[in-house]
C-alpha positions in Angstrom: 74.6 123.3 0.8 74.9 119.5 1.7 75.8 120.4 5.0 72.9 122.5 5.3 70.3 119.6 3.8 72.2 117.2 6.0 71.7 119.1 9.3 67.9 119.7 8.2 67.1 116.1 7.6 68.9 114.8 10.8 66.7 117.6 12.8 64.0 116.2 11.1 65.0 112.6 12.1 65.6 113.2 15.4 62.4 115.0 16.0 60.0 112.5 13.9 61.9 109.4 15.4 62.3 110.7 19.0 60.1 113.6 20.0 56.9 113.0 17.8 56.9 109.3 18.4 54.9 108.4 21.8 55.5 105.7 24.1 52.2 104.2 22.8 53.5 104.1 19.0 56.5 102.9 19.7 55.1 100.0 21.7 52.3 99.3 19.1 54.7 99.6 16.2 56.7 96.6 17.4 53.4 94.6 17.0 51.2 96.0 14.4 52.2 97.3 10.7 49.5 99.6 11.3 51.2 101.3 14.2 54.4 101.1 12.0 52.8 102.8 9.3 51.4 105.6 11.5 54.7 106.2 12.7 56.4 106.5 9.6 53.6 108.7 8.2 54.2 110.9 11.1 57.6 110.8 10.2 57.3 111.8 6.9 55.1 114.8 8.1 57.8 116.0 10.4 60.4 115.8 7.5 58.2 117.7 5.1 57.3 120.2 7.9 60.8 120.7 8.9 61.8 121.4 5.3 59.2 124.0 4.6 61.4 126.9 5.2 63.5 126.0 2.3 61.1 123.8 0.5 62.1 122.8 -3.1 61.4 120.0 -5.1 64.7 118.5 -4.1 64.1 118.9 -0.3 60.6 117.3 -0.5 62.2 114.5 -2.6 64.9 113.7 -0.1 62.5 114.1 3.1 60.1 111.5 1.1 63.0 109.1 0.4 63.9 109.5 3.9 60.6 108.5 5.2 60.2 105.6 2.6 63.7 104.3 3.7 62.8 105.0 7.5 59.8 102.5 6.7 61.8 99.9 5.2 64.5 99.9 8.0 61.6 99.9 10.4 59.8 96.9 8.6 62.7 94.9 8.6 63.2 95.3 12.1 59.5 94.5 12.9 60.0 91.1 10.9 63.4 90.1 12.4 63.6 91.3 15.8 61.2 88.9 17.5 63.3 86.2 15.6 66.3 87.6 17.1 65.1 87.8 20.5 64.0 84.4 20.7 67.4 83.2 19.8 69.4 85.6 22.1 70.6 84.5 25.7 71.2 88.3 26.6 68.1 90.3 25.4 69.1 93.6 26.8 72.4 93.7 25.1 70.8 92.7 21.6 68.0 95.4 21.9 71.0 98.2 23.0 72.9 96.9 19.9 69.9 96.8 17.5 69.1 100.3 18.6 72.3 101.7 17.5 72.5 99.8 14.4 68.8 100.9 13.9 70.2 104.6 14.3 73.2 104.2 12.0 71.0 102.9 9.3 68.6 105.8 9.6 71.6 108.4 9.8 73.1 106.8 6.6 70.5 107.2 4.5 70.8 110.8 4.4 
């Protein structure tokens, strides 16, 4: 059962973080908490929608917790990424590494 839940939440994460998020939201969420919140609400909506076929209290709670943790991870990135970029000598490498670390954190909270 864990495997099915994990796959379901992973699918929701991929849809919410990559397919539903527009370029506009992606660019604006780095500069505005409002757009970060919009992104996270969309993410939460997708997580709930994707779990509708087997919606139970546990799945709804897991989807909500995933959305809250997603917001916390993105908020941390929102607050500290500009500071890291200012200090970095090679921003492309830094941004690539932060992307992968960000995704590892997102996947690990499932």
